[in-house]
PQR file of N, CA, C, O and H, with PARSE charges and radii, in Angstrom:
ATOM      1  N   MET A   1       6.321  -7.515  -2.646 -0.4000 1.5000
ATOM      2  CA  MET A   1       6.920  -6.183  -2.942 -0.0000 2.0000
ATOM      3  C   MET A   1       6.016  -5.067  -2.653  0.5500 1.7000
ATOM      4  O   MET A   1       5.231  -4.559  -3.454 -0.5500 1.4000
ATOM      5  N   ASP A   2       6.197  -4.746  -1.471 -0.4000 1.5000
ATOM      6  CA  ASP A   2       5.286  -3.611  -0.762 -0.0000 2.0000
ATOM      7  C   ASP A   2       5.684  -2.253  -1.387  0.5500 1.7000
ATOM      8  O   ASP A   2       4.954  -1.271  -1.250 -0.5500 1.4000
ATOM      9  H   ASP A   2       6.835  -5.159  -0.821  0.4000 1.0000
ATOM     10  N   CYS A   3       6.856  -2.205  -2.081 -0.4000 1.5000
ATOM     11  CA  CYS A   3       7.281  -0.806  -2.491 -0.0000 2.0000
ATOM     12  C   CYS A   3       6.752  -0.592  -3.939  0.5500 1.7000
ATOM     13  O   CYS A   3       6.942   0.504  -4.465 -0.5500 1.4000
ATOM     14  H   CYS A   3       7.449  -3.003  -2.193  0.4000 1.0000
ATOM     15  N   ILE A   4       6.152  -1.495  -4.557 -0.4000 1.5000
ATOM     16  CA  ILE A   4       5.575  -1.370  -5.951 -0.0000 2.0000
ATOM     17  C   ILE A   4       4.161  -0.910  -5.951  0.5500 1.7000
ATOM     18  O   ILE A   4       3.329  -1.490  -5.254 -0.5500 1.4000
ATOM     19  H   ILE A   4       5.997  -2.385  -4.130  0.4000 1.0000
ATOM     20  N   ALA A   5       3.852   0.105  -6.698 -0.4000 1.5000
ATOM     21  CA  ALA A   5       2.466   0.563  -6.857 -0.0000 2.0000
ATOM     22  C   ALA A   5       2.164   0.623  -8.313  0.5500 1.7000
ATOM     23  O   ALA A   5       2.981   0.922  -9.184 -0.5500 1.4000
ATOM     24  H   ALA A   5       4.528   0.577  -7.264  0.4000 1.0000
ATOM     25  N   GLU A   6       0.863   0.299  -8.503 -0.4000 1.5000
ATOM     26  CA  GLU A   6       0.348   0.364  -9.940 -0.0000 2.0000
ATOM     27  C   GLU A   6      -0.145   1.758 -10.339  0.5500 1.7000
ATOM     28  O   GLU A   6      -1.066   2.282  -9.711 -0.5500 1.4000
ATOM     29  H   GLU A   6       0.199   0.057  -7.795  0.4000 1.0000
ATOM     30  N   GLY A   7       0.421   2.340 -11.321 -0.4000 1.5000
ATOM     31  CA  GLY A   7      -0.081   3.597 -11.885 -0.0000 2.0000
ATOM     32  C   GLY A   7      -1.011   3.407 -12.989  0.5500 1.7000
ATOM     33  O   GLY A   7      -1.379   2.272 -13.292 -0.5500 1.4000
ATOM     34  H   GLY A   7       1.169   1.914 -11.831  0.4000 1.0000
ATOM     35  N   GLU A   8      -1.403   4.403 -13.588 -0.4000 1.5000
ATOM     36  CA  GLU A   8      -2.254   4.411 -14.743 -0.0000 2.0000
ATOM     37  C   GLU A   8      -1.834   3.578 -15.855  0.5500 1.7000
ATOM     38  O   GLU A   8      -2.625   2.816 -16.410 -0.5500 1.4000
ATOM     39  H   GLU A   8      -1.105   5.326 -13.342  0.4000 1.0000
ATOM     40  N   ASP A   9      -0.470   3.708 -16.243 -0.4000 1.5000
ATOM     41  CA  ASP A   9      -0.140   2.923 -17.419 -0.0000 2.0000
ATOM     42  C   ASP A   9       1.276   2.256 -17.109  0.5500 1.7000
ATOM     43  O   ASP A   9       1.911   1.718 -18.016 -0.5500 1.4000
ATOM     44  H   ASP A   9       0.172   4.327 -15.791  0.4000 1.0000
ATOM     45  N   GLN A  10       1.742   2.308 -15.820 -0.4000 1.5000
ATOM     46  CA  GLN A  10       3.033   1.523 -15.560 -0.0000 2.0000
ATOM     47  C   GLN A  10       3.093   1.302 -14.061  0.5500 1.7000
ATOM     48  O   GLN A  10       2.258   1.848 -13.340 -0.5500 1.4000
ATOM     49  H   GLN A  10       1.226   2.745 -15.083  0.4000 1.0000
ATOM     50  N   TYR A  11       4.022   0.544 -13.572 -0.4000 1.5000
ATOM     51  CA  TYR A  11       4.146   0.429 -12.179 -0.0000 2.0000
ATOM     52  C   TYR A  11       5.318   1.358 -11.740  0.5500 1.7000
ATOM     53  O   TYR A  11       6.171   1.807 -12.506 -0.5500 1.4000
ATOM     54  H   TYR A  11       4.700   0.101 -14.158  0.4000 1.0000
ATOM     55  N   PHE A  12       5.239   1.580 -10.418 -0.4000 1.5000
ATOM     56  CA  PHE A  12       6.260   2.513  -9.927 -0.0000 2.0000
ATOM     57  C   PHE A  12       6.892   1.930  -8.588  0.5500 1.7000
ATOM     58  O   PHE A  12       6.246   1.159  -7.879 -0.5500 1.4000
ATOM     59  H   PHE A  12       4.546   1.216  -9.796  0.4000 1.0000
ATOM     60  N   ILE A  13       8.137   2.318  -8.286 -0.4000 1.5000
ATOM     61  CA  ILE A  13       8.757   1.797  -7.094 -0.0000 2.0000
ATOM     62  C   ILE A  13       8.817   3.006  -6.079  0.5500 1.7000
ATOM     63  O   ILE A  13       9.439   4.029  -6.367 -0.5500 1.4000
ATOM     64  H   ILE A  13       8.663   2.945  -8.862  0.4000 1.0000
ATOM     65  N   ASP A  14       8.230   2.871  -5.026 -0.4000 1.5000
ATOM     66  CA  ASP A  14       8.342   3.949  -3.919 -0.0000 2.0000
ATOM     67  C   ASP A  14       9.737   3.912  -3.424  0.5500 1.7000
ATOM     68  O   ASP A  14      10.141   2.863  -2.923 -0.5500 1.4000
ATOM     69  H   ASP A  14       7.724   2.040  -4.792  0.4000 1.0000
ATOM     70  N   PRO A  15      10.587   5.031  -3.516 -0.5600 1.5000
ATOM     71  CA  PRO A  15      11.799   5.071  -2.943  0.2800 2.0000
ATOM     72  C   PRO A  15      11.832   5.189  -1.494  0.5500 1.7000
ATOM     73  O   PRO A  15      12.859   4.881  -0.889 -0.5500 1.4000
ATOM     74  N   ASP A  16      10.839   5.592  -0.910 -0.4000 1.5000
ATOM     75  CA  ASP A  16      10.797   5.623   0.577 -0.0000 2.0000
ATOM     76  C   ASP A  16      10.566   4.307   1.228  0.5500 1.7000
ATOM     77  O   ASP A  16      10.768   4.164   2.434 -0.5500 1.4000
ATOM     78  H   ASP A  16      10.006   5.843  -1.402  0.4000 1.0000
ATOM     79  N   ILE A  17      10.158   3.366   0.483 -0.4000 1.5000
ATOM     80  CA  ILE A  17       9.884   2.080   1.018 -0.0000 2.0000
ATOM     81  C   ILE A  17      10.879   0.961   0.526  0.5500 1.7000
ATOM     82  O   ILE A  17      11.164  -0.029   1.200 -0.5500 1.4000
ATOM     83  H   ILE A  17       9.993   3.482  -0.497  0.4000 1.0000
ATOM     84  N   CYS A  18      11.369   1.235  -0.722 -0.4000 1.5000
ATOM     85  CA  CYS A  18      12.324   0.222  -1.320 -0.0000 2.0000
ATOM     86  C   CYS A  18      13.638   0.013  -0.434  0.5500 1.7000
ATOM     87  O   CYS A  18      14.213   1.017  -0.013 -0.5500 1.4000
ATOM     88  H   CYS A  18      11.137   2.039  -1.270  0.4000 1.0000
ATOM     89  N   ILE A  19      14.073  -1.112  -0.174 -0.4000 1.5000
ATOM     90  CA  ILE A  19      15.249  -1.398   0.590 -0.0000 2.0000
ATOM     91  C   ILE A  19      16.469  -1.859  -0.319  0.5500 1.7000
ATOM     92  O   ILE A  19      17.501  -2.331   0.157 -0.5500 1.4000
ATOM     93  H   ILE A  19      13.606  -1.927  -0.516  0.4000 1.0000
ATOM     94  N   ASP A  20      16.244  -1.675  -1.671 -0.4000 1.5000
ATOM     95  CA  ASP A  20      17.272  -1.925  -2.715 -0.0000 2.0000
ATOM     96  C   ASP A  20      17.722  -3.531  -2.598  0.5500 1.7000
ATOM     97  O   ASP A  20      18.883  -3.881  -2.806 -0.5500 1.4000
ATOM     98  H   ASP A  20      15.406  -1.292  -2.058  0.4000 1.0000
ATOM     99  N   CYS A  21      16.800  -4.338  -2.288 -0.4000 1.5000
ATOM    100  CA  CYS A  21      17.181  -5.807  -2.191 -0.0000 2.0000
ATOM    101  C   CYS A  21      17.367  -6.431  -3.484  0.5500 1.7000
ATOM    102  O   CYS A  21      18.056  -7.451  -3.521 -0.5500 1.4000
ATOM    103  H   CYS A  21      15.856  -4.054  -2.119  0.4000 1.0000
ATOM    104  N   GLY A  22      16.792  -5.918  -4.688 -0.4000 1.5000
ATOM    105  CA  GLY A  22      16.924  -6.464  -5.941 -0.0000 2.0000
ATOM    106  C   GLY A  22      15.938  -7.534  -6.323  0.5500 1.7000
ATOM    107  O   GLY A  22      15.917  -8.030  -7.449 -0.5500 1.4000
ATOM    108  H   GLY A  22      16.232  -5.090  -4.658  0.4000 1.0000
ATOM    109  N   ALA A  23      15.147  -7.864  -5.378 -0.4000 1.5000
ATOM    110  CA  ALA A  23      14.104  -8.931  -5.661 -0.0000 2.0000
ATOM    111  C   ALA A  23      13.282  -8.581  -6.858  0.5500 1.7000
ATOM    112  O   ALA A  23      12.976  -9.482  -7.638 -0.5500 1.4000
ATOM    113  H   ALA A  23      15.165  -7.461  -4.463  0.4000 1.0000
ATOM    114  N   CYS A  24      12.887  -7.316  -7.079 -0.4000 1.5000
ATOM    115  CA  CYS A  24      11.869  -7.020  -8.137 -0.0000 2.0000
ATOM    116  C   CYS A  24      12.747  -6.994  -9.534  0.5500 1.7000
ATOM    117  O   CYS A  24      12.183  -7.226 -10.603 -0.5500 1.4000
ATOM    118  H   CYS A  24      13.137  -6.583  -6.446  0.4000 1.0000
ATOM    119  N   GLN A  25      14.026  -6.728  -9.476 -0.4000 1.5000
ATOM    120  CA  GLN A  25      14.852  -6.851 -10.745 -0.0000 2.0000
ATOM    121  C   GLN A  25      14.805  -8.248 -11.252  0.5500 1.7000
ATOM    122  O   GLN A  25      14.654  -8.487 -12.451 -0.5500 1.4000
ATOM    123  H   GLN A  25      14.484  -6.539  -8.608  0.4000 1.0000
ATOM    124  N   ALA A  26      14.932  -9.163 -10.353 -0.4000 1.5000
ATOM    125  CA  ALA A  26      14.966 -10.623 -10.828 -0.0000 2.0000
ATOM    126  C   ALA A  26      13.643 -11.131 -11.348  0.5500 1.7000
ATOM    127  O   ALA A  26      13.650 -12.043 -12.174 -0.5500 1.4000
ATOM    128  H   ALA A  26      15.054  -8.969  -9.380  0.4000 1.0000
ATOM    129  N   VAL A  27      12.485 -10.597 -10.918 -0.4000 1.5000
ATOM    130  CA  VAL A  27      11.253 -11.080 -11.351 -0.0000 2.0000
ATOM    131  C   VAL A  27      10.528 -10.151 -12.470  0.5500 1.7000
ATOM    132  O   VAL A  27       9.515 -10.575 -13.027 -0.5500 1.4000
ATOM    133  H   VAL A  27      12.479  -9.856 -10.246  0.4000 1.0000
ATOM    134  N   CYS A  28      11.002  -9.028 -12.750 -0.4000 1.5000
ATOM    135  CA  CYS A  28      10.488  -8.046 -13.783 -0.0000 2.0000
ATOM    136  C   CYS A  28      10.473  -8.721 -15.095  0.5500 1.7000
ATOM    137  O   CYS A  28      11.545  -8.986 -15.640 -0.5500 1.4000
ATOM    138  H   CYS A  28      11.824  -8.684 -12.298  0.4000 1.0000
ATOM    139  N   PRO A  29       9.330  -9.026 -15.656 -0.5600 1.5000
ATOM    140  CA  PRO A  29       9.308  -9.829 -16.941  0.2800 2.0000
ATOM    141  C   PRO A  29       9.712  -8.955 -18.274  0.5500 1.7000
ATOM    142  O   PRO A  29       9.859  -9.489 -19.374 -0.5500 1.4000
ATOM    143  N   VAL A  30       9.854  -7.704 -18.068 -0.4000 1.5000
ATOM    144  CA  VAL A  30      10.388  -6.886 -19.113 -0.0000 2.0000
ATOM    145  C   VAL A  30      11.816  -6.118 -18.871  0.5500 1.7000
ATOM    146  O   VAL A  30      12.287  -5.253 -19.610 -0.5500 1.4000
ATOM    147  H   VAL A  30       9.734  -7.270 -17.175  0.4000 1.0000
ATOM    148  N   GLU A  31      12.364  -6.604 -17.736 -0.4000 1.5000
ATOM    149  CA  GLU A  31      13.684  -5.996 -17.293 -0.0000 2.0000
ATOM    150  C   GLU A  31      13.704  -4.441 -17.417  0.5500 1.7000
ATOM    151  O   GLU A  31      14.578  -3.835 -18.037 -0.5500 1.4000
ATOM    152  H   GLU A  31      11.981  -7.307 -17.136  0.4000 1.0000
ATOM    153  N   ALA A  32      12.700  -3.877 -16.796 -0.4000 1.5000
ATOM    154  CA  ALA A  32      12.599  -2.517 -16.791 -0.0000 2.0000
ATOM    155  C   ALA A  32      12.929  -1.868 -15.368  0.5500 1.7000
ATOM    156  O   ALA A  32      12.524  -0.738 -15.096 -0.5500 1.4000
ATOM    157  H   ALA A  32      11.990  -4.370 -16.292  0.4000 1.0000
ATOM    158  N   ILE A  33      13.599  -2.549 -14.570 -0.4000 1.5000
ATOM    159  CA  ILE A  33      13.885  -1.902 -13.269 -0.0000 2.0000
ATOM    160  C   ILE A  33      15.503  -1.647 -13.244  0.5500 1.7000
ATOM    161  O   ILE A  33      16.302  -2.538 -13.531 -0.5500 1.4000
ATOM    162  H   ILE A  33      13.928  -3.467 -14.791  0.4000 1.0000
ATOM    163  N   TYR A  34      15.845  -0.461 -12.904 -0.4000 1.5000
ATOM    164  CA  TYR A  34      17.178  -0.063 -12.878 -0.0000 2.0000
ATOM    165  C   TYR A  34      17.416   0.896 -11.636  0.5500 1.7000
ATOM    166  O   TYR A  34      16.478   1.541 -11.168 -0.5500 1.4000
ATOM    167  H   TYR A  34      15.196   0.263 -12.670  0.4000 1.0000
ATOM    168  N   HIS A  35      18.529   0.959 -11.186 -0.4000 1.5000
ATOM    169  CA  HIS A  35      18.807   1.952 -10.173 -0.0000 2.0000
ATOM    170  C   HIS A  35      18.969   3.313 -10.888  0.5500 1.7000
ATOM    171  O   HIS A  35      19.391   3.367 -12.043 -0.5500 1.4000
ATOM    172  H   HIS A  35      19.291   0.435 -11.567  0.4000 1.0000
ATOM    173  N   GLU A  36      18.629   4.399 -10.186 -0.4000 1.5000
ATOM    174  CA  GLU A  36      18.664   5.784 -10.788 -0.0000 2.0000
ATOM    175  C   GLU A  36      20.038   5.985 -11.426  0.5500 1.7000
ATOM    176  O   GLU A  36      20.109   6.600 -12.490 -0.5500 1.4000
ATOM    177  H   GLU A  36      18.286   4.355  -9.248  0.4000 1.0000
ATOM    178  N   GLU A  37      21.088   5.520 -10.860 -0.4000 1.5000
ATOM    179  CA  GLU A  37      22.412   5.893 -11.362 -0.0000 2.0000
ATOM    180  C   GLU A  37      22.709   5.177 -12.656  0.5500 1.7000
ATOM    181  O   GLU A  37      23.600   5.542 -13.423 -0.5500 1.4000
ATOM    182  H   GLU A  37      21.030   5.020  -9.996  0.4000 1.0000
ATOM    183  N   GLU A  38      21.922   4.142 -12.861 -0.4000 1.5000
ATOM    184  CA  GLU A  38      22.189   3.308 -14.177 -0.0000 2.0000
ATOM    185  C   GLU A  38      21.319   3.802 -15.360  0.5500 1.7000
ATOM    186  O   GLU A  38      21.447   3.322 -16.487 -0.5500 1.4000
ATOM    187  H   GLU A  38      21.199   3.845 -12.238  0.4000 1.0000
ATOM    188  N   LEU A  39      20.471   4.734 -15.077 -0.4000 1.5000
ATOM    189  CA  LEU A  39      19.560   5.206 -16.219 -0.0000 2.0000
ATOM    190  C   LEU A  39      20.287   5.800 -17.347  0.5500 1.7000
ATOM    191  O   LEU A  39      21.223   6.569 -17.128 -0.5500 1.4000
ATOM    192  H   LEU A  39      20.368   5.124 -14.162  0.4000 1.0000
ATOM    193  N   GLU A  40      19.912   5.491 -18.570 -0.4000 1.5000
ATOM    194  CA  GLU A  40      20.353   6.222 -19.764 -0.0000 2.0000
ATOM    195  C   GLU A  40      19.582   7.621 -19.850  0.5500 1.7000
ATOM    196  O   GLU A  40      18.506   7.824 -19.288 -0.5500 1.4000
ATOM    197  H   GLU A  40      19.152   4.866 -18.748  0.4000 1.0000
ATOM    198  N   GLU A  41      20.258   8.544 -20.613 -0.4000 1.5000
ATOM    199  CA  GLU A  41      19.563   9.796 -20.768 -0.0000 2.0000
ATOM    200  C   GLU A  41      18.130   9.643 -21.350  0.5500 1.7000
ATOM    201  O   GLU A  41      17.272  10.449 -20.991 -0.5500 1.4000
ATOM    202  H   GLU A  41      21.132   8.379 -21.069  0.4000 1.0000
ATOM    203  N   GLU A  42      17.831   8.681 -22.203 -0.4000 1.5000
ATOM    204  CA  GLU A  42      16.625   8.593 -22.753 -0.0000 2.0000
ATOM    205  C   GLU A  42      15.597   8.056 -21.779  0.5500 1.7000
ATOM    206  O   GLU A  42      14.397   8.129 -22.040 -0.5500 1.4000
ATOM    207  H   GLU A  42      18.528   8.026 -22.495  0.4000 1.0000
ATOM    208  N   ASP A  43      16.028   7.545 -20.717 -0.4000 1.5000
ATOM    209  CA  ASP A  43      15.104   6.947 -19.720 -0.0000 2.0000
ATOM    210  C   ASP A  43      14.808   7.896 -18.538  0.5500 1.7000
ATOM    211  O   ASP A  43      14.095   7.512 -17.610 -0.5500 1.4000
ATOM    212  H   ASP A  43      17.004   7.485 -20.504  0.4000 1.0000
ATOM    213  N   MET A  44      15.321   9.067 -18.563 -0.4000 1.5000
ATOM    214  CA  MET A  44      15.206   9.936 -17.472 -0.0000 2.0000
ATOM    215  C   MET A  44      13.672  10.409 -17.397  0.5500 1.7000
ATOM    216  O   MET A  44      13.170  10.706 -16.313 -0.5500 1.4000
ATOM    217  H   MET A  44      15.900   9.379 -19.316  0.4000 1.0000
ATOM    218  N   ALA A  45      13.040  10.457 -18.453 -0.4000 1.5000
ATOM    219  CA  ALA A  45      11.595  10.865 -18.448 -0.0000 2.0000
ATOM    220  C   ALA A  45      10.825   9.847 -17.646  0.5500 1.7000
ATOM    221  O   ALA A  45       9.741  10.238 -17.212 -0.5500 1.4000
ATOM    222  H   ALA A  45      13.447  10.215 -19.334  0.4000 1.0000
ATOM    223  N   PHE A  46      11.166   8.690 -17.390 -0.4000 1.5000
ATOM    224  CA  PHE A  46      10.465   7.692 -16.563 -0.0000 2.0000
ATOM    225  C   PHE A  46      10.676   7.951 -15.109  0.5500 1.7000
ATOM    226  O   PHE A  46       9.813   7.734 -14.258 -0.5500 1.4000
ATOM    227  H   PHE A  46      12.046   8.373 -17.742  0.4000 1.0000
ATOM    228  N   LEU A  47      12.008   8.483 -14.835 -0.4000 1.5000
ATOM    229  CA  LEU A  47      12.333   8.832 -13.402 -0.0000 2.0000
ATOM    230  C   LEU A  47      11.372  10.129 -13.039  0.5500 1.7000
ATOM    231  O   LEU A  47      10.783  10.229 -11.962 -0.5500 1.4000
ATOM    232  H   LEU A  47      12.710   8.659 -15.526  0.4000 1.0000
ATOM    233  N   GLU A  48      11.314  10.956 -13.937 -0.4000 1.5000
ATOM    234  CA  GLU A  48      10.538  12.246 -13.710 -0.0000 2.0000
ATOM    235  C   GLU A  48       9.101  11.761 -13.444  0.5500 1.7000
ATOM    236  O   GLU A  48       8.511  12.231 -12.471 -0.5500 1.4000
ATOM    237  H   GLU A  48      11.792  10.875 -14.812  0.4000 1.0000
ATOM    238  N   LYS A  49       8.516  10.890 -14.204 -0.4000 1.5000
ATOM    239  CA  LYS A  49       7.197  10.401 -14.180 -0.0000 2.0000
ATOM    240  C   LYS A  49       6.925   9.735 -12.822  0.5500 1.7000
ATOM    241  O   LYS A  49       5.818   9.799 -12.288 -0.5500 1.4000
ATOM    242  H   LYS A  49       8.995  10.509 -14.995  0.4000 1.0000
ATOM    243  N   ALA A  50       7.981   9.090 -12.277 -0.4000 1.5000
ATOM    244  CA  ALA A  50       7.870   8.337 -10.966 -0.0000 2.0000
ATOM    245  C   ALA A  50       7.787   9.346  -9.895  0.5500 1.7000
ATOM    246  O   ALA A  50       7.013   9.184  -8.952 -0.5500 1.4000
ATOM    247  H   ALA A  50       8.881   9.038 -12.711  0.4000 1.0000
ATOM    248  N   ARG A  51       8.628  10.488 -10.008 -0.4000 1.5000
ATOM    249  CA  ARG A  51       8.784  11.347  -8.969 -0.0000 2.0000
ATOM    250  C   ARG A  51       7.403  12.258  -9.026  0.5500 1.7000
ATOM    251  O   ARG A  51       7.046  12.787  -7.973 -0.5500 1.4000
ATOM    252  H   ARG A  51       9.257  10.619 -10.774  0.4000 1.0000
ATOM    253  N   LYS A  52       6.727  12.427 -10.054 -0.4000 1.5000
ATOM    254  CA  LYS A  52       5.418  13.062 -10.149 -0.0000 2.0000
ATOM    255  C   LYS A  52       4.520  12.167  -9.396  0.5500 1.7000
ATOM    256  O   LYS A  52       3.864  12.613  -8.454 -0.5500 1.4000
ATOM    257  H   LYS A  52       7.017  11.997 -10.909  0.4000 1.0000
ATOM    258  N   PHE A  53       4.447  10.848  -9.777 -0.4000 1.5000
ATOM    259  CA  PHE A  53       3.448   9.975  -9.283 -0.0000 2.0000
ATOM    260  C   PHE A  53       3.541  10.041  -7.746  0.5500 1.7000
ATOM    261  O   PHE A  53       2.493  10.235  -7.129 -0.5500 1.4000
ATOM    262  H   PHE A  53       4.979  10.486 -10.542  0.4000 1.0000
ATOM    263  N   TYR A  54       4.722   9.896  -7.058 -0.4000 1.5000
ATOM    264  CA  TYR A  54       4.738   9.950  -5.600 -0.0000 2.0000
ATOM    265  C   TYR A  54       4.625  11.219  -4.969  0.5500 1.7000
ATOM    266  O   TYR A  54       4.397  11.276  -3.761 -0.5500 1.4000
ATOM    267  H   TYR A  54       5.573   9.739  -7.559  0.4000 1.0000
ATOM    268  N   SER A  55       4.777  12.383  -5.754 -0.4000 1.5000
ATOM    269  CA  SER A  55       4.575  13.645  -5.143 -0.0000 2.0000
ATOM    270  C   SER A  55       3.041  13.961  -5.014  0.5500 1.7000
ATOM    271  O   SER A  55       2.684  14.841  -4.230 -0.5500 1.4000
ATOM    272  H   SER A  55       4.962  12.337  -6.736  0.4000 1.0000
ATOM    273  N   GLU A  56       2.209  13.327  -5.697 -0.4000 1.5000
ATOM    274  CA  GLU A  56       0.739  13.572  -5.600 -0.0000 2.0000
ATOM    275  C   GLU A  56       0.056  12.872  -4.598  0.5500 1.7000
ATOM    276  O   GLU A  56      -1.157  13.023  -4.458 -0.5500 1.4000
ATOM    277  H   GLU A  56       2.500  12.613  -6.333  0.4000 1.0000
TER
END
């Protein structure tokens, strides 16, 4: 999974590399991988955190 990068306190999926194959969803041990469109309002902070991670 070349599109996954380790951050300081969580892992991030690079949207420029991800091909939406779903392989990471099947192996995620905490079931924490969702498509952006499927995020609940309370999870939007994680999306913003990922955007910040890849903008730096």
